[in-house]
C-alpha positions as CSV (number, residue, x, y, z in Angstrom):
1,M,0.0,0.0,0.0
2,K,1.4,3.4,-1.0
3,R,1.8,5.9,1.8
4,I,0.9,9.6,1.6
5,L,1.7,12.4,4.0
6,V,-0.8,15.2,3.8
7,A,0.3,18.6,5.3
8,E,-2.8,20.7,5.4
9,D,-4.1,23.0,8.2
10,D,-7.6,23.3,6.9
11,K,-9.4,20.6,8.9
12,F,-12.3,20.2,6.4
13,L,-10.0,19.8,3.4
14,A,-7.6,17.5,5.4
15,N,-10.5,15.2,6.2
16,A,-11.6,15.2,2.6
17,Y,-8.1,14.1,1.5
18,R,-8.1,11.4,4.2
19,V,-11.5,10.0,3.2
20,K,-10.9,10.1,-0.6
21,L,-7.4,8.8,-0.5
22,T,-8.1,6.1,2.0
23,K,-11.0,4.9,-0.3
24,A,-8.5,4.9,-3.2
25,G,-6.3,2.5,-1.2
26,Y,-3.7,4.7,0.3
27,D,-2.2,4.7,3.8
28,I,-2.6,8.4,4.9
29,V,-1.1,10.4,7.7
30,L,-2.4,14.0,8.2
31,V,-0.4,16.8,9.8
32,S,-1.5,20.4,10.2
33,D,1.7,22.4,10.3
34,G,5.2,22.5,8.7
35,V,7.1,21.5,11.8
36,E,5.0,18.4,12.3
37,A,5.3,17.6,8.6
38,L,9.1,17.5,8.8
39,Q,9.0,15.3,11.9
40,K,6.5,12.9,10.3
41,L,8.5,12.7,7.1
42,H,11.3,11.0,9.0
43,E,9.0,8.6,10.8
44,F,6.5,7.7,8.1
45,M,8.7,8.0,4.9
46,P,5.8,8.4,2.5
47,D,5.7,7.6,-1.2
48,V,4.2,11.0,-2.0
49,M,3.6,14.2,0.0
50,I,0.8,16.6,-0.5
51,L,1.9,20.0,0.9
52,D,0.0,23.2,1.6
53,L,2.1,26.4,1.5
54,V,0.3,28.5,4.0
55,M,0.5,26.7,7.4
56,P,1.4,27.6,11.0
57,G,4.8,26.8,12.4
58,K,6.7,26.5,9.1
59,D,5.2,27.4,5.7
60,G,5.4,25.0,2.8
61,F,8.2,26.8,1.1
62,S,10.4,26.3,4.2
63,V,9.4,22.6,4.3
64,L,10.4,22.2,0.7
65,E,13.7,23.8,1.3
66,E,14.5,21.5,4.2
67,I,13.3,18.4,2.3
68,K,15.6,19.1,-0.6
69,K,18.6,19.6,1.8
70,S,18.1,16.2,3.4
71,D,19.7,13.1,1.8
72,T,17.0,10.9,3.3
73,L,14.0,13.0,2.2
74,K,15.0,14.8,-1.0
75,N,13.6,12.1,-3.3
76,I,10.1,12.0,-1.8
77,P,7.8,13.4,-4.6
78,C,5.8,16.4,-3.5
79,I,2.6,17.8,-4.8
80,V,1.9,21.4,-3.6
81,A,-1.8,22.0,-3.1
82,S,-2.3,25.7,-2.3
83,N,-4.7,28.6,-2.5
84,L,-1.7,30.6,-3.8
85,G,-2.1,30.7,-7.5
86,Q,0.2,33.5,-8.5
87,K,2.9,32.6,-11.1
88,E,5.6,33.7,-8.6
89,D,4.4,31.3,-5.9
90,V,4.1,28.4,-8.4
91,D,7.6,29.1,-9.8
92,K,9.1,29.4,-6.3
93,A,7.6,26.1,-5.2
94,M,8.7,24.3,-8.3
95,G,12.1,25.9,-8.0
96,L,12.4,24.5,-4.5
97,G,11.7,21.0,-5.7
98,A,7.9,20.5,-5.9
99,N,7.1,17.8,-8.5
100,D,3.6,19.3,-9.2
101,Y,1.4,22.2,-8.2
102,V,-2.3,22.4,-7.9
103,V,-4.5,25.4,-6.9
104,K,-7.0,24.2,-4.4
105,T,-9.9,25.9,-6.1
106,D,-9.2,23.9,-9.3
107,L,-8.6,20.7,-7.4
108,S,-10.5,17.5,-8.2
109,M,-9.8,14.5,-6.1
110,A,-9.8,12.3,-9.2
111,G,-7.2,14.5,-10.8
112,L,-5.1,14.5,-7.6
113,I,-5.2,10.7,-7.4
114,E,-3.9,10.5,-11.0
115,K,-1.0,12.8,-10.1
116,I,-0.3,10.7,-7.1
117,K,-0.3,7.5,-9.1
118,K,2.1,9.0,-11.6
119,L,4.5,10.2,-8.9
120,A,4.3,7.0,-6.8
121,G,5.0,4.9,-9.9
122,E,1.7,3.1,-10.0
């Protein structure tokens, strides 16, 4: 079973991810801030991470920077899912190592699952 770490501080959206991705056959761990995300990455070692950018503790940009500096974490594929849709934000996240970027208002769970399958090598 593929493992996904979801870093999302919006409780409603985090629960929606959990329900849909669990139904799709994934093992899901939810965290609600960037500091917790970095701790869980080491414990859980997911196949894919879904990362919000605007979170308490540490924002998603800082999380991406730390992931890419870590030999043990740098190869974990990351999909950024954010309300930040400006070109500068997308470019910054991709430049920091995100594998994909989705704007939450345009997000479909079916589309997200396809992206996950691609990145997880399914």
